[in-house]
C-alpha positions in Angstrom: -12.3 0.8 -17.2 -14.5 -0.7 -14.5 -13.8 -4.0 -12.8 -15.7 -6.8 -14.5 -17.6 -9.7 -13.0 -15.2 -12.5 -13.8 -17.6 -15.1 -12.3 -19.6 -14.7 -15.6 -17.0 -16.5 -17.7 -15.2 -19.8 -17.4 -12.1 -19.9 -15.2 -9.9 -20.4 -18.3 -10.9 -17.0 -19.7 -9.8 -15.3 -16.5 -6.6 -17.4 -16.5 -5.8 -16.0 -20.0 -6.5 -12.4 -18.8 -4.6 -13.1 -15.6 -1.5 -14.1 -17.6 -1.7 -10.9 -19.7 -2.2 -8.7 -16.6 0.9 -10.2 -14.9 3.1 -9.2 -17.8 1.6 -5.8 -18.2 2.3 -5.1 -14.5 5.9 -6.5 -14.8 6.5 -4.3 -17.9 5.2 -1.2 -16.1 7.5 -1.8 -13.1 10.6 -2.3 -15.3 9.9 0.6 -17.6 10.6 3.3 -15.0 8.5 2.7 -11.9 11.3 0.8 -10.1 14.6 2.4 -9.0 17.5 1.2 -11.0 18.7 -1.3 -8.4 15.4 -3.2 -8.6 13.8 -5.3 -11.3 10.6 -7.4 -11.7 10.2 -10.9 -13.2 7.0 -12.7 -14.0 6.2 -16.2 -12.9 9.5 -17.0 -11.3 10.2 -19.4 -8.4 11.2 -18.2 -5.0 12.0 -21.0 -2.7 9.4 -23.6 -3.6 6.7 -21.0 -4.5 5.9 -19.4 -7.8 4.5 -15.8 -7.3 3.0 -13.9 -10.2 5.4 -11.0 -10.1 8.6 -11.1 -8.2 10.6 -7.9 -7.4 14.3 -8.4 -6.7 17.3 -6.2 -5.8 20.7 -6.5 -7.4 23.6 -6.9 -4.9 25.7 -3.9 -4.0 28.5 -3.3 -6.4 26.7 -4.7 -9.4 26.2 -2.6 -12.6 22.5 -2.3 -11.8 23.1 -0.7 -8.4 22.7 2.9 -9.5 21.3 5.0 -6.6 17.6 5.8 -6.3 16.5 9.5 -6.1 16.6 9.2 -2.3 20.3 9.2 -2.9 20.5 11.4 -6.0 19.3 9.0 -8.7 16.3 9.1 -11.1 13.5 7.2 -9.5 11.9 8.0 -6.2 10.5 5.6 -3.6 7.4 7.3 -2.2 5.8 7.1 1.2 2.4 5.3 1.2 -0.6 7.5 0.4 -3.0 5.5 2.6 -3.1 4.5 6.2 -2.8 0.9 7.4 -5.9 -0.7 8.8 -4.2 -3.1 11.1 -0.7 -4.0 12.5 0.7 -7.2 13.9 4.1 -8.4 15.3 3.3 -11.9 13.8 4.2 -13.5 17.1 1.2 -15.8 16.8 2.4 -17.1 13.4 6.1 -17.3 14.3 5.4 -19.4 17.4 4.2 -22.1 15.0 6.9 -21.9 12.3 10.5 -22.7 11.6 12.6 -20.0 10.0 13.4 -20.7 6.3 15.6 -18.5 4.1 14.0 -17.3 0.9 16.2 -17.3 -2.2 15.8 -16.9 -5.9 17.8 -18.9 -8.4 19.7 -15.7 -9.4 20.8 -15.1 -5.7 19.6 -11.5 -6.0 17.6 -10.5 -2.9 13.8 -11.0 -3.0 12.2 -7.8 -2.0 8.5 -8.0 -2.9 5.8 -10.2 -4.4 2.6 -9.5 -6.2 -0.2 -12.1 -6.5 -3.4 -12.0 -8.5 -5.9 -14.5 -7.1 -7.4 -16.9 -9.6 -10.5 -19.1 -9.3 -8.2 -22.1 -8.8 -6.8 -20.6 -5.6 -10.3 -20.8 -4.0 -11.6 -23.9 -5.7 -10.4 -26.5 -3.2 -9.8 -26.3 0.5 -6.2 -27.6 0.2 -5.3 -25.1 -2.5 -6.7 -22.2 -0.6 -4.9 -23.2 2.6 -1.6 -23.5 0.5 -2.2 -19.9 -0.9 -2.8 -18.5 2.6 0.2 -20.3 4.1 2.4 -19.1 1.2 1.4 -15.5 1.9 2.0 -15.9 5.6 5.4 -17.5 5.0 6.7 -14.7 2.9 5.4 -12.1 5.3 7.3 -13.9 8.1 10.4 -13.6 5.9 9.8 -9.8 5.7 9.1 -10.0 2.0 6.7 -7.2 1.0 3.5 -8.6 -0.5 0.6 -7.2 -2.5 -2.5 -9.2 -3.5 -5.3 -8.5 -6.0 -8.5 -10.5 -5.6 -11.2 -9.6 -8.1 -13.5 -12.5 -7.0 -16.2 -12.3 -4.3 -15.7 -14.0 -1.0 -16.3 -17.8 -0.9 -17.0 -20.2 1.9 -13.3 -20.5 2.3 -12.8 -16.7 2.8 -16.1 -15.2 4.0 -14.2 -12.1 5.0 -12.1 -11.9 1.9 -8.6 -13.1 1.2 -7.1 -10.5 3.6 -9.4 -11.8 6.4 -8.0 -15.3 5.9 -4.4 -14.1 5.8 -4.8 -11.8 8.9 -6.3 -14.7 10.9 -3.4 -16.9 9.9 -0.7 -14.4 10.9 -2.3 -12.7 13.9 -5.2 -14.9 15.0 -7.3 -11.6 14.9 -10.6 -11.4 13.0 -11.1 -9.0 10.1 -14.7 -8.1 9.1 -15.3 -7.5 5.4 -17.5 -4.4 4.9 -21.0 -5.2 3.9 -22.2 -4.3 0.4 -21.1 -4.8 -3.1 -17.5 -3.7 -2.6 -16.3 -7.2 -1.7 -13.3 -7.6 -3.9 -10.0 -7.1 -2.1 -6.7 -5.2 -3.0 -4.2 -5.4 -0.1 -0.6 -4.4 0.4 1.5 -5.6 3.3 4.4 -3.5 4.6 7.0 -5.6 6.5 9.3 -4.2 9.1 9.3 -4.8 12.8 5.6 -5.0 12.4 3.4 -6.2 9.4 1.0 -3.4 8.4 -2.0 -4.0 6.1 -3.2 -1.5 3.7 -6.6 -2.7 2.5 -9.0 -1.4 -0.2 -12.3 -3.1 -1.2 -13.7 -2.5 -4.7 -16.9 -3.7 -6.4 -17.9 -4.7 -10.0 -18.1 -1.5 -12.0 -15.5 0.4 -9.9 -12.3 1.8 -11.4 -9.1 0.6 -10.0 -6.8 3.0 -8.2 -3.1 2.6 -8.2 -1.9 -0.1 -5.8 0.9 0.3 -3.3 3.8 -2.1 -3.7 6.3 -1.7 -0.9 10.0 -2.2 -1.6 11.2 -1.3 1.9 9.6 -0.1 5.2 7.9 3.3 4.4 9.1 3.2 0.8 6.9 2.1 -2.1 5.9 2.6 -5.7 2.4 2.9 -7.0 1.4 0.2 -9.5 -1.0 1.5 -12.3 -3.7 -1.1 -12.0 -6.2 0.7 -14.2 -3.8 1.1 -17.1 -2.4 -2.4 -16.9 -5.9 -3.9 -16.5 -7.0 -2.2 -19.6 -4.0 -3.4 -21.6 -4.7 -7.0 -20.5 -8.5 -6.7 -21.1 -8.0 -5.4 -24.6 -6.2 -8.6 -25.5 -9.1 -10.8 -24.3 -11.0 -12.4 -27.3 -13.9 -10.2 -28.5 -16.4 -13.0 -27.8 -15.5 -13.0 -24.1 -15.1 -9.2 -23.8 -18.7 -8.9 -25.0 -19.8 -11.4 -22.4 -18.1 -9.4 -19.6 -19.2 -6.0 -20.8 -22.8 -7.1 -21.4 
């Protein structure tokens, strides 16, 4: 199914779709994509923030800690299929920040976050700044991060959401490619460096699987097309017609 132009419908309609897509992605991760020692939760709080999908790892010695296929288990962590477009040591960002420990209420380790940008994230300068600061904060904590933004650039992010994040963490510019492919899907791999894997799509494009890193050089591929379809099929017919037409 092609990406739809969500600017054609009220923000509340995307909010409803957004909610369904979050749970479709969470279910896909928990039904075999993640190694046994990992699990995904929807709309949980980590620290003071509430990401859309939160991936955690159970502590060593817990019943969930069955080995992954790298150690003889059932599910494999893959190497990323794409090449990073940029790297940073984040020294620019860290020079301005205090270190804070990220914890979840369960005390299981937070490994990765997935965020789907909504119109509300860009509707106000303060809200957008909070969104960018949240992304930078988690990257500074070496929490793997993936972001999906199906909305066009705004005055707050003229080079897309990745451009705004990259400026915040590295003080380096990022130029959004010209043309209709101006929606952003980006995955950040955190180790000694932060590496950005960026893809731009346009209205009418099909979604490729998205890389979700669980460790440095180890990831799973999230089926965006399939989960998008599942969520879109649950959108009321009146609004599906608006988007398709």
